[in-house]
C-alpha positions in Angstrom: 130.3 40.4 98.3 132.6 40.0 100.9 133.1 37.1 99.7 133.9 38.2 96.4 136.5 40.1 97.7 138.2 37.5 99.7 138.5 34.2 96.6 139.8 37.7 94.5 142.7 38.2 97.0 143.4 34.5 97.4 143.8 33.8 94.0 145.8 36.7 93.1 148.0 35.3 96.2 147.9 32.7 95.0 149.4 32.8 91.9 152.1 35.2 93.0 152.9 32.7 95.5 153.6 30.9 92.4 156.1 33.3 90.5 159.1 32.7 92.8 162.4 30.3 92.5 161.6 27.3 92.3 164.1 24.5 94.4 162.8 21.1 94.0 161.5 19.4 90.6 162.8 16.7 88.4 163.3 16.6 84.1 163.1 12.9 82.6 164.9 10.9 85.1 166.8 13.6 87.8 165.4 14.7 90.2 167.0 17.8 91.9 167.1 20.3 94.7 168.2 23.5 96.1 169.9 23.2 99.1 171.9 25.2 101.4 170.7 27.9 100.3 172.6 31.6 101.8 173.8 34.8 101.1 177.3 35.3 100.2 178.9 38.4 100.1 181.8 38.7 97.0 184.4 41.7 96.0 183.8 42.2 92.5 185.9 44.9 91.1 186.8 46.1 94.1 183.0 46.5 95.3 181.4 44.1 97.8 179.0 41.8 96.4 176.0 40.5 97.8 174.9 36.8 95.9 173.2 33.4 96.1 175.4 30.4 96.7 174.1 27.0 97.3 174.1 23.6 95.8 172.1 21.7 93.8 171.7 18.0 94.8 170.5 15.9 92.0 169.5 12.5 92.2 168.0 9.3 89.5 164.9 8.5 89.9 164.9 5.9 87.1 165.7 2.8 86.6 168.6 2.8 84.1 172.5 4.4 84.7 173.1 8.1 84.3 176.5 9.7 82.9 175.8 13.3 83.8 178.8 14.9 81.3 177.8 18.4 80.9 175.9 21.3 82.9 174.7 24.7 82.0 173.7 27.5 83.5 171.0 30.0 83.2 171.4 33.5 85.3 168.3 36.4 86.1 168.7 39.4 87.5 165.7 40.9 88.8 164.8 43.9 87.2 167.4 44.3 84.2 165.4 41.8 81.6 169.0 39.6 81.3 170.4 36.9 81.6 173.6 34.9 80.4 
């Protein structure tokens, strides 16, 4: 019974770890990773607000020449249920 409890706890912890933010991956011919992740304090409407800043590193992993013309972004605020 102890073994079953330990196995269940490991599965639970492993599942929670998978929910964290992804900091690297691939998408078609591109590999990407987040570098220099940091917290920066900025002033917004007279209030100090902590935000995340990072460098996005993109690498072509195909044998073709690629030209990037646009970039979209989505931001998520934990606990608000909204994004923009």
